[in-house]
C-alpha positions in Angstrom: 8.1 -6.2 33.8 10.5 -8.1 30.9 8.7 -9.3 27.9 10.6 -11.4 24.7 9.9 -11.5 21.8 10.9 -14.9 19.6 10.5 -13.9 15.5 12.0 -15.1 12.2 12.4 -13.3 9.2 10.7 -15.4 6.7 8.6 -13.2 4.6 8.5 -10.5 7.0 5.1 -11.2 8.3 6.5 -12.5 11.7 8.7 -9.5 12.2 5.5 -7.6 10.9 3.0 -9.4 14.4 5.7 -8.4 16.6 6.6 -4.6 15.6 2.5 -4.3 16.6 2.6 -6.1 19.3 6.1 -4.5 20.8 4.6 -0.8 19.8 0.8 -1.1 21.1 2.5 -2.3 24.5 5.6 0.6 24.4 2.4 2.8 23.7 0.4 1.5 26.8 2.5 0.3 29.2 5.7 2.6 31.3 7.0 -0.5 33.1 8.0 -2.6 30.1 11.4 -3.7 29.0 11.0 -5.7 25.6 13.7 -7.4 23.9 13.1 -9.1 20.3 15.4 -11.6 19.2 15.3 -13.3 15.5 16.4 -17.2 16.3 18.6 -17.3 12.9 20.1 -13.8 12.5 20.8 -13.1 16.6 23.8 -14.5 18.4 26.8 -16.1 17.7 26.7 -17.1 13.7 27.7 -20.9 13.2 27.3 -22.6 10.2 24.5 -24.3 10.3 23.0 -21.0 12.4 23.6 -19.6 8.8 22.6 -22.3 6.8 19.2 -22.3 8.9 19.3 -18.4 7.9 19.6 -18.9 4.3 16.8 -21.8 4.2 14.2 -19.8 6.1 14.4 -17.0 3.9 16.2 -16.8 0.8 16.1 -20.5 0.6 11.9 -20.2 1.2 11.7 -17.4 -1.7 14.0 -19.7 -4.3 11.8 -22.8 -3.7 8.4 -21.2 -3.8 9.6 -18.7 -7.2 10.9 -21.6 -9.1 9.6 -24.9 -7.8 6.1 -23.8 -6.2 4.2 -26.7 -7.2 6.7 -29.3 -5.4 7.1 -26.9 -2.9 3.4 -27.1 -2.3 2.9 -30.6 -2.9 5.8 -31.0 0.3 3.9 -28.4 2.4 1.1 -31.1 1.8 2.9 -34.2 2.9 4.0 -32.2 6.2 0.9 -31.2 7.0 0.0 -34.5 6.8 2.9 -35.9 8.7 2.7 -38.4 11.9 2.3 -36.0 14.9 3.7 -38.9 16.8 7.6 -38.9 15.3 9.8 -36.4 16.6 11.0 -34.9 13.5 15.1 -35.0 13.1 15.4 -33.2 10.3 13.6 -30.6 11.1 15.2 -30.7 14.9 19.0 -30.6 13.5 18.1 -28.2 10.8 16.5 -25.3 12.7 16.1 -26.2 16.4 19.1 -27.3 17.4 21.2 -24.3 15.5 18.7 -21.7 17.2 18.5 -23.2 20.7 21.4 -22.3 23.0 21.3 -19.1 22.1 18.0 -18.7 22.9 18.4 -20.7 26.2 21.2 -18.1 26.8 19.0 -14.7 26.8 16.3 -16.3 28.4 18.5 -17.3 31.5 20.0 -13.4 31.3 16.9 -11.5 30.5 14.8 -13.6 33.0 11.4 -12.8 31.0 8.0 -12.6 32.8 6.2 -13.2 29.0 7.7 -14.6 26.1 5.7 -14.2 22.8 6.4 -16.8 19.8 6.1 -15.2 16.4 7.0 -18.6 14.7 6.5 -22.5 15.5 10.4 -22.8 15.5 10.1 -20.2 18.6 7.4 -22.4 20.3 8.9 -25.7 19.9 12.3 -24.3 21.4 10.5 -23.2 24.5 8.2 -26.6 24.6 11.8 -28.0 24.6 12.8 -25.7 27.3 10.2 -26.5 29.3 10.0 -30.4 29.2 14.1 -30.0 30.1 13.3 -28.0 33.5 14.4 -24.8 32.5 13.8 -22.5 35.5 13.0 -19.2 33.6 11.0 -21.3 30.6 8.6 -22.4 33.4 8.5 -19.3 35.0 7.4 -17.1 32.0 4.2 -16.7 30.3 4.4 -18.2 26.9 2.1 -17.1 24.1 2.2 -18.2 20.3 0.0 -17.8 17.5 -1.4 -19.2 14.8 -0.4 -16.8 12.0 -2.3 -17.9 8.7 -5.9 -19.5 8.2 -4.3 -22.8 8.5 -2.7 -24.7 11.4 0.9 -25.2 10.4 2.9 -28.3 10.3 5.1 -29.1 13.5 2.5 -27.0 15.7 2.2 -30.5 17.7 5.4 -30.2 19.0 5.1 -26.5 20.8 1.9 -27.7 23.5 3.8 -26.9 26.3 3.1 -23.1 25.4 0.6 -21.6 28.1 -1.9 -19.8 25.2 -2.3 -20.8 21.6 -3.5 -17.4 20.2 -6.1 -18.2 16.7 -7.3 -16.1 13.8 -10.9 -17.7 14.4 -12.8 -20.3 16.5 -12.4 -22.8 13.8 -9.5 -24.7 14.9 -10.4 -26.6 17.6 -10.6 -29.9 16.2 -6.8 -29.8 14.6 -5.1 -28.6 17.5 -7.2 -31.4 19.8 -5.3 -33.8 17.4 -2.4 -32.1 17.6 -2.7 -33.1 21.4 -3.4 -29.0 22.6 -5.3 -28.7 25.6 -8.3 -26.6 24.2 -8.6 -24.2 27.1 -5.3 -22.7 26.2 -7.0 -21.5 22.6 -7.5 -17.6 22.8 -9.1 -16.5 19.5 -8.1 -12.8 19.1 -6.8 -12.9 15.7 -3.5 -11.7 13.7 -1.9 -8.9 15.1 -1.0 -6.0 12.4 -0.3 -2.3 13.9 -3.2 -0.4 15.1 -3.2 2.2 11.8 -4.4 -0.6 10.1 -7.5 -0.7 12.5 -7.5 3.3 12.2 -10.4 4.3 9.4 -9.5 6.7 6.7 -12.4 8.1 4.5 -11.9 6.5 1.1 -11.8 10.5 -1.0 -9.7 11.9 2.1 -7.3 9.1 1.2 -7.1 9.3 -2.4 -6.3 13.1 -2.1 -3.2 12.1 0.2 -2.0 9.2 -2.7 -2.8 12.0 -5.3 -4.9 10.0 -7.5 -8.6 10.3 -9.0 -10.8 10.9 -5.8 -14.2 9.6 -7.7 -12.5 6.4 -9.5 -12.9 2.8 -8.2 -9.5 1.9 -7.2 -7.8 -1.8 -7.2 -4.7 -2.1 -5.1 -2.2 -4.7 -6.4 0.7 -5.9 -3.7 3.3 -8.8 -5.3 4.8 -9.6 -2.2 9.0 -9.9 -1.7 9.7 -11.5 -4.7 6.4 -11.6 -6.9 4.6 -14.4 -7.0 2.6 -15.0 -9.8 2.9 -13.0 -13.3 1.6 -10.0 -11.9 2.5 -8.2 -15.0 0.3 -10.5 -17.0 -2.4 -10.2 -14.7 -2.3 -6.1 -15.2 -2.4 -6.2 -19.2 -5.5 -8.8 -18.6 -7.3 -6.4 -16.8 -7.4 -4.1 -19.9 -10.3 -6.5 -21.0 -12.1 -4.7 -18.0 -15.4 -3.4 -19.0 -15.3 -1.6 -15.4 -13.7 1.6 -15.3 -10.5 1.9 -12.6 -7.0 3.1 -11.6 -4.4 0.7 -10.3 -2.0 1.2 -7.6 0.7 -1.4 -7.7 3.1 -1.9 -5.0 6.2 -3.6 -6.2 8.2 -4.0 -2.6 11.7 -5.4 -4.1 10.4 -6.6 -7.2 12.7 -4.4 -8.7 12.3 -6.5 -11.8 8.4 -6.2 -12.0 8.6 -2.5 -11.0 11.2 -2.0 -14.2 8.9 -3.9 -16.5 5.8 -1.9 -15.7 7.4 1.1 -15.9 8.5 0.1 -19.9 4.5 -1.0 -20.4 3.2 2.1 -19.4 5.7 4.5 -21.3 4.2 2.2 -24.1 0.7 2.6 -23.4 -0.2 -1.1 -23.4 -1.1 -1.1 -20.0 -4.6 0.6 -20.8 -6.3 1.5 -17.4 -4.2 4.6 -15.4 -2.0 3.0 -13.1 0.7 4.1 -10.2 3.4 1.8 -10.1 5.3 1.5 -6.2 8.5 0.3 -5.1 8.9 -0.1 -1.1 6.0 2.2 0.7 5.4 2.8 4.4 1.9 4.3 3.6 0.1 1.0 2.7 -2.6 1.3 4.9 -3.5 5.1 3.0 -3.5 2.4 0.0 -5.6 0.5 1.3 -7.9 3.1 2.8 -8.1 4.7 -0.9 -8.8 1.1 -2.8 -12.0 -0.9 -3.2 -10.0 -4.3 -3.4 -7.1 -5.7 -3.1 -5.6 -8.3 -5.8 -2.3 -10.1 -4.6 -0.7 -13.1 -2.6 -2.2 -13.4 1.0 -0.7 -14.2 4.0 -1.9 -13.9 7.3 -1.0 -10.4 7.8 -1.7 -9.2 4.5 -5.4 -10.6 5.3 -5.6 -9.2 9.1 -4.2 -5.7 7.7 -6.7 -5.7 4.5 -10.0 -6.8 6.5 -9.1 -4.6 9.5 -9.4 -2.0 6.5 -12.7 -3.9 5.2 -10.9 -4.2 1.6 -12.4 -7.2 -0.1 -9.3 -9.8 -1.7 -9.0 -11.4 -5.0 -6.0 -13.8 -4.5 -3.6 -14.2 -7.3 -3.1 -17.2 -9.4 0.3 -18.5 -7.9 0.1 -19.3 -4.1 2.6 -20.9 -2.1 1.8 -23.1 0.9 -0.2 -21.8 3.5 -1.2 -18.7 1.2 -3.3 -21.3 -0.4 -4.9 -22.7 2.3 -5.7 -19.2 3.4 -7.7 -18.6 0.2 -9.7 -22.0 0.1 -10.5 -21.0 4.3 -11.7 -17.2 3.3 -13.5 -19.0 -0.4 -15.8 -21.6 1.9 -16.7 -18.8 3.9 -17.5 -16.3 0.5 -15.1 -13.7 2.2 -12.9 -13.8 -0.9 -12.3 -14.3 -4.5 -9.6 -16.1 -6.6 -7.9 -16.0 -9.9 -8.0 -19.4 -11.2 -6.0 -18.4 -14.5 -4.1 -15.2 -15.3 -6.5 -14.9 -18.6 -9.6 -14.7 -16.7 -8.6 -11.8 -14.2 -10.6 -9.5 -16.1 -13.6 -11.5 -15.8 -13.1 -11.5 -11.9 -12.2 -8.1 -11.0 -15.2 -7.3 -13.9 -17.6 -9.4 -11.8 -16.5 -8.0 -8.5 -17.5 -4.6 -9.3 -20.8 -5.2 -11.5 -22.1 -7.4 -8.9 -22.9 -5.2 -5.9 -25.2 -8.1 -4.0 -22.3 -10.3 -3.9 -19.4 -7.8 -3.0 -21.9 -6.7 0.2 -21.8 -10.2 1.0 -18.6 -10.5 0.8 -18.4 -7.4 2.9 -20.5 -8.9 5.3 -18.4 -11.8 5.5 -15.2 -10.0 6.5 -17.3 -8.3 9.3 -17.0 -11.8 10.7 -13.5 -12.8 10.5 -11.8 -9.5 11.2 -10.4 -8.8 14.6 -9.4 -5.5 14.5 -8.0 -5.7 18.1 -5.4 -8.5 18.1 -2.7 -6.3 18.6 -3.9 -4.6 21.7 -5.4 -7.8 22.8 -2.2 -10.1 22.8 -0.2 -7.1 24.3 -2.9 -7.1 27.1 -2.3 -10.6 27.8 1.5 -10.9 27.6 1.5 -7.9 30.1 -1.2 -9.3 32.4 0.2 -10.3 35.9 
């Protein structure tokens, strides 16, 4: 059997989902050949394709870092666009540059199943089916809603065989976008199986070499660090609650350097452990009592699979703000509205045990720990 995975590197969440599914299938089935393609990075690099790659990667991060309000306003307009319009600018900038190579791969590889980890991939596959591409028509095509919100342009990929959603809450939106609801399956957002494997909190803290008996806050800044993480951490000095902090800065070297200077000068009153890139986020989540940071769909799924509550940080781009709204409406997260109020939110979290238990119960309703397995099995099923 042959399975093709189509992804985009923007934010790494789509690649993370792809990796989770690929790993599960390879570990479970012996007769599968998997090929993974980045829509914009693989194949011949025309000027248009290089431009598209920049726009979905560096352009995206630059926009949300320096013009977040404008970016979110534009995103809201896209969500409310007339779904009957053909989206010529989208096709010109993203679909047309990527489509020829994807069609070439499909015709050569002849996949039995295709996983579309990004909306653009689903649009290309819908276009190929509308054009009568034999291999696109034969393959089972599965796409995914990778956030707790339906992305703009989802109405342009209605010819897929299945659309996977994180919960059962999106039928009305999908109907308006022209989907046959029988194609919708609520399996969740796929993440690596290590996030579904529970590690005892004390054991996880031992592995990290931190205080085994102290409440622990994990802070993740994301790739470029949306929001003022340093300011949030400094504000936590006001907390009455006692805790230690694990701060993952990823590739945000400026933040890491700044925090290390603040720690050295003893400006941060709480015990803090500062990291760059790490490969043991699953262990850190097991060791923690709450996660503070940006909340993309994959990060939410990873945390929820670890039974870890989330406090969303102040500055949230695009669908992450919608993720926060979705979770808050279901009392499954908390939110820092102002940097100077972070301490109050954290104190409320640790001191109001009844509310904490309610949040944890609501997390249990939303979590889908077997998403990668279930989607992998769906792709493999003949």
